[in-house]
N, C-alpha and C positions, 0 to 999 in steps of 0.2 A: 477705409482707415489707413493712416500713414504707417508704413512699416518702419520699425526702428532697427538700428544697426549697432551691434556691440563689436568692438575690435579687441581681440585677445592676442597678446604677444608673450610667448614664453621666452625667457631670457636667462642665460647662464654665462656669467662673466662677460657681459657686453658693455662694460663701462665706457669703452671707446666709441660706441656707436648708438647706444640706447637713446641719448638725448636728441640727436639729430633725427633719429627714426620717429620718436614720439612727436617732435616738433612738426615734422612733415605731415604726420597724421592729423594733428590738431589744425594745421593751417589749410590743408587741401582735401581731406577725405571726409565723406559723409560719416559722421560718428556721433552717436547719442551716448555712448559709454566706452571708455577706454580702460582696459584692464591689462596690467602687466603681472605675469607670474614669475617671480624671482625664484628660479629653480636651484636654491642653495648656493648662490653666487658668493664669492669671497673677495670681490673687488669693488664693492660699493654700488653695484648695479641698482639695487632696490632703492637706495637713498637718492640716487640721481633720478629715478623714475617717479619718486614721490611728488615732484613739482609739476609733473605733466599728466600723470594718469589719474583717473577717478578712483581707482582702486589698485593697490599693489599687494598682491598675495605673496607672502614669503614662506617658501617651503623650508623646513629645517635642514634638509640635505638634498643633494642633487638626485632627482628621481627619474630623469630622462624626459625627453620632449613629450612623449605620449601622456605621461602622468601629469605633466604641467598643463598641457592643453585640456585634459579631462577636468582638472581642477578649475581652470579658467572658464571654460564654456558653461560649466554647471553653475557658476556664480553669475554668469551674464544674463541680462534681462531682455536682450534684443530679439526681434523676430528673425533677423539674419545675423550670423556670427561670422566675422571676418578674421581669419587666422593669418597672422603675419610673423615673419622672423624678426628678431631684434637687431639684425645687422644690415637692414635694407638702407639705412640712412635716408638721404633726401629722396631716393627713388620710391620710398614708401608713399609719397604723394601721388603716385600713379594708381593707387588702389581703387579709385572710383571706376576704372575700366573693368575691374573684377566684380564690383558690387552691382553695376548696372544691369547685367542680364538676369541676376537673381531678383532684384527689385522689380524688374518689368515682367517677371514670370516666364522668361525664355527657358530657364533651367532651374534646377534645384541646388546644384553645386557647380560653381565656376572655378576652374583650376588655371592658374597662371602659367603660360608658356613663356619662359624667360629668353632673352636674346642669347645667342651663342656665346660661350665664354671667350674671354680675350686670349686665353691660351688653353690648349687641350691638356687635361690631366687624366692619367689612367687610360684604360682601353675600353671603358664603357660597359664593363661586366655587370655592375650593379644595376645600372639603368636598363641594360638588355634583359637581365633576369626579371626585373620588375615588369617591364613591358610585355615580355612573353608570358609571364605568370598571369597577369591581368587578362590578357587575350584568351589564354587557355581556360581560365575559370569563368569568364563572363562573355567572351566574344568581342569585347571592346578593345579597339586599337588606340592605346594611349600614346600621345606624343610626349607628354611630360609626366610620367608616372611617379616621379619622386618630388614633384613640386610641393612645397609646404605652404605656398601662398594660395589660400582658398576662401571663397565666400560661400556660405552654406546656410540653407534654411534651417532654422532651429529644429524643425520637425525631423530632418534627416538625422541629426545627431541624437535626438531622443529615440528615434526608431532603431538606429544601428547599435546603440548601447555603448559599451566600454571601448575606448580606443586602444589600439595596440601600443605597446611601449616602444621607446627608442626609434631606430631608423625604419622600422616596419610600419609606422603609423600611416603614412600616406598611401601605401599599397593596400593596407587593410581597409582604410576608410573608403577608397575608391571601389574596392570589391564589394564591401557591405552595401554601399549606396546603390550600385548597379543591380545587385541581387535583390534589393528591396524594391526595385522598379523606379528609382529616381533618375532624373535626367541630369547627365553630367556633360558640361561643355568646357572645352579648353579655349582659353582666351589669351592672345598675345599681349603681354604687358611688359613695359620697359623697366622691370625691377633689376637691381644689381645688388649683389651681396658678396661676402668674402668667399673666395675660391680656394679649394684645397690644391696644394702644389704637388710636384713630382719629387717629393722628398719622403723621408721615412715616416713622418707624421701623416702625410697625405696618404701613403699606402696603407698605413694602419687604419686610418679613418675609413677608407674605401673597403678594406677587408671586413671591418666591423659592420659596415653598411650592408655589404653583400650577405654576410651571415644572418643579419637581422631580417633582411628581405626574404631570404630563403625560409627562415623560421616562420615568418608571417604568412607566406604562401602555403607552407605545409599546414599551418593551423586552419587557413581558410579552405583548403582542399578537404581537410578532415571534417570541418563544420558542414561543408556542402554535402559530403557523403552521408553524414549522420542525418541531415535534413531530408535527403533523398530516400534513405532507408525508412525513415519514419513517415 
């Protein structure tokens, strides 16, 4: 039986990039269903997505990436769910490289490893914390622990349950999948997206990211401890 693919894109104020992202998906990516979750945008993102997506889900207020993805994948019908960011623009057309190993049964979740950024921002504390935490809790050495571009068998999402909110979603999803015995494969894909800079906004973003990752890791450690005791 042919496996179907649902593409789920959470978007918050992505009016500048959502159309080119969706167009690239439509023209180049294996896609039986394209869903955009407008996470309380105030710039017309949802209206722009209407012309390209099969379904645009509008959340009444900004609830964070985890909540948007949770809403989106639960509405999706595909056997495989492809999670993409809304700011990938034309590079979203590279997503078949991510879908292929899941379609062929090589892995249950494929995670994109993006090219090195054009300019270095920050000192890598958030990524280092995520990588170390995943290895400590699962033994898995992740190269791209914070990558949000993922192709996942629907069964994985159903088994792991509720996604973590905010910036902790990728770390939590990786840990949950590995603990449940699913196969995770990191795949080099030439995606490109908006980069944070070495300015005040960039430092604030990375600070929030670091805090959210630490919170997610603490939660996963506690869940693992409870499971072990029981």
